[in-house]
N, C-alpha and C positions, 0 to 999 in steps of 0.2 A: 285848514292845512297850514302848518307853519312855514316860514320862509325857506328853511333848509330843505324841507320835503318838496316844496314847489320848485326849487332849483334842480333837485334830483329829477323830478318828473320832466321838466323842460329839457334837461340834458339828455334824458333817455329818448325823448321824442326826436331830438336832433340827431341822435346816434343811429336811428333806424336806417338811414341811407348809407351807413358804413359798409365796406365790403364784407362779404360773408367769410371768406377764407383768408388765412394768413399768406402774405406775399412770399414769405421765406419757406413755404412748403411744410411748416411744422403744424402739428396739432397742439393746441395749448389748452391746458386744463388748470383750474385753480387748485392750490394746495394749501390746506388749512389743517393744522394738527390739533388745536384745542376745540372743544373741551377734552375729548378722548377719541379722536377720529382714527381708530385703529386700522380700518380698511384702507384709508388714504395712505397712512404711513407704511403699511405692508406693501401695497401696490407699488409705491414709488421705489421702495428698497429692492423689490424683485423685478421691476421694469415690465410689468404685465401690459400696460397700455402700449408701449413702444413695440413690444412683440406682437400684439394682436392687431394694432393699427397698421403695422408695416411702414410706419413713418416716424421721423424724429418727434419727440414729445417734449414740450417745454412746460415746466411746472411754475405757475405764476402765484406768488404769495400775496394774497389780498385778504386782509383780516376782517373786513366788515362787509355787510350785505350790500349797501349802496355801491361800494367800489366794485364788487363782484358783478352787480347788475349792469353798471356802466360798461365794464369790460366785455360782457357777453353781448350787449346790445351793439357795441361798436365793432364786434368781430375780432377783438384782441384775444379772446379765448373762445373756444368752441363748446366747451362743457363746463358746468359747475357741478362737480361731483357731490359737494356738500355745501349747501347754502340755506340760510334761514328762510322760513316761509314768508315772513313779513316783508322783506325786500322784494320777493317775487310777486307778492300780491300788489304791493305799491306800484311796481313797474307795470304789471298787467292792467291795473286800473287806469294807468296813463297811456295805454295802448301798446305796450311792448309785446311783441309776438313770442313770448316765452312759453315753453311747454315742459310740463313736469314728467320726467321719465320714471320716477319711482321714489321710494323712501330711501334715504341714506341711513338714518338712525331715528329711533324714538328713545327719549330719555326723560319721561315726566318727573321721575324722582330726583333728577339732577337739578331741577329748577326749585329754588328754595326762597322762602321769606325768612330772613334771619333777624334776630334781635341780639342785644348785648348778652354777655355771659350771665350777668346777674339780673337780667330783665324780669320785671314782674308781668310783662305782657304774655298772654297765653291764647286769648280768644280774639276773633276779628273785631268785636266791639271794643276791645282794649286799645285798638289803634285810633279810635276817634280823636281827632285833634292832634295826633302825633305826626312827626316828620318821618316820611318814608322816601328813600332814595332808590332810583333804578331807572332803566331805560324805557322811555315812553313808547307806546305803540308796539310792544314786543310781546312774546309769549309770557315773559315775566310780569309785564304790566297787566296782561289778561289774567294771569294767576291771581294777582292782588285783587283785581276787580271781582273775580268770581268768589274768592274767599270772603271778601267784605259783603258780598250779596247774601251770603248765608246768614248774616246778621241784619239783613235789610238795609245795608249801607252801600254807598258808592265811593269811588275814588275821591269825590269832592268832600267826603267826610274826613279825609286825612290831608295833611300838608305834603303833597307829592312834589318831590324835587327830581327832575329828569336828569340823569347822568348815566354814563356807561357802567358796565359791571365792575371793572377795576376801581373806578372812582367811588362807586357806591360801597364796595367792600372796604375801601380805605376810610370813607366817611364814617361807617359804622365802627370800625376799629378805633378811630380817633374820638368817638363819642359825640360826633357832630349831628348824628341822626339817631332816631329811635329804632328804626328797622331798615333793612336793605334787601333789595331783590338781587339775588346772586345765583349763578349757575356754574357748572363745570368744576374744574379743579379748585378754583377759589372757594366755591361753596362747600365742596367736600372737605377741604382743609380747615375752613372755619368751623364747620360742624364738628370735626374731629377735635378741634382745639377747645370746644366747649361753648361756642356761641349757641344761643337758643334757636332751635328750628321751630318756627311758629307753624309753618305749613310747607309741604312740598307739593309738586304738581300731580301726584298720583290721584287719579279720580277726578281731577279738575281740568288739566290740559294734557294734550298728547305729547308735546315736546318734539314735534316732527322736524327733522332736517331733511331737505329735499335734494334730489339730483335733477338738474335742469339743463335744457338746451333751447335752441330757437326753432320756430316753425320752419325756417329756411333750411336748417340742418336736416330736419326730418324729411323735407320735400326733396332736397337736392343731394343729400348724402345719407340715404337710409342705411347703406352698408356700414358707415362709420358709427351710426347710432347703434346698430345691432352689435358691433364689435365693442362699443363702450359698455353696453349692458352685459355682454358675455364676459367682459373683463371683470366687471363688478362681481358677477356670480363666481368666476374662477377664484377671485381673491377671497371671497367669503368661504369657499370650500377649502382653500389653503389654510386659512385661519383655523377652521374647525379641525383640520388634520394636524396642524402644527401650532397648537395653542401656546406652548411655552416659548417658542421662537417668536411668535407674534407679540407676546407680552414683552419679551426682551427688546424687540424693535421699538415698540411704543415707549418703553421706559427710557431708551436711549434718546429718542426724539424729544421727549417731554422733560428730560432730566429728572425723572422720578425713579424710585426703586421698583423692581418687578413686583414686589409685594404691594406697593401703592397702586399700581395698575390693576393688579388682580382684585384688589379691594373695591375698585370703582367699576370694573367691567359688568357686574350684575345690574348696574343702573342703565345699561344700554342694550337696545335691541336693534341689530343691524340688518334684519331681514328686509328685502327690497320691495316686496309686493305691497301695493296700496290696498288696504282692507276697507270694508265699509266703515269701520270705526275711525280709520285714518281720514277717510273722505269727510266724514261728519265733523271730526275735530278740526280739520283744516278749514272747513266752511265756517265753523264757529269763530276761528281766529280772524278770517276775512271779514265776517260780520262785525266783530268787535272793532277792528280797525276802521271800518266804515262808520260805525257809531261814534267813534272817537274823533272823527273828522280827519283821519289820516290819509284818506284816499279821495280821489276826484269823484268816484262812483262806486257803488257796490259791485261785486263780481260773483259769478257762479264758478266756484273752484273747479268743478267737474269739467268745465269747458277748457281748462288748462291742461288736462291730462292728455298725454300723447296717444293713448288708446282708450277705448271705452272702459270705464272703471265702475266699481260698485257705487 
């Protein structure tokens, strides 16, 4: 485990003694709009959480998984409506009492391995010895490893440079790397601009984003957990019944055209229930992280589900 992840794990462990509820009486939830979190944008615009909780709601903008995990463990937020699985698994492996309430989104095709516009690269074996940039220990990293495995290769067969998605996209655009691991709107824009899509996640990774709370919330405030889940379902029904308005809200929040939002929506499945395929895919991600030395110990993902799951 690298130093940054060790610090995260230690901080999480220290945070477990933090108070569960906010002293100001508010329910706090994280608010993240990218890559295309339409349900979050619609819910906030319509105020569904405040209406159903019967309490003031604060939307906390935290853009990366470790920050979100810190906030949940410390009691600064009570729910993570949309968070990446990797930070949840890292926290759980360090002892964080997190519980997965359901799926926020699946978007395997939004995860892409991209090469330059004029790149001769096409097959996994073409990446041998090439420089690939992307975030280590993530679904994108897992996608790269699984694609390379189709040619009997591992990530050690490429020159992997760990960096976040915007930096990886910029490095590819500047010609500093041969390939980049990119997702969300940047991946969609680059593919549309003519960058070579070597592989997306379809058939290799599930691309699951999770809704998460703590064991203490489930134990001490089951009514709020039920209201959280009911709000998620209400928002999804509203989107289904008011698709054009939902697209308009997302376009305004992301500074995109409605046409751009419509073009990307088919990449996302926002249904909440955890299927057997979801459970298996999440376990593969956790196993990948353990094999990469990202976690203190392996975890059984099913033990994190808030209720018995497939």
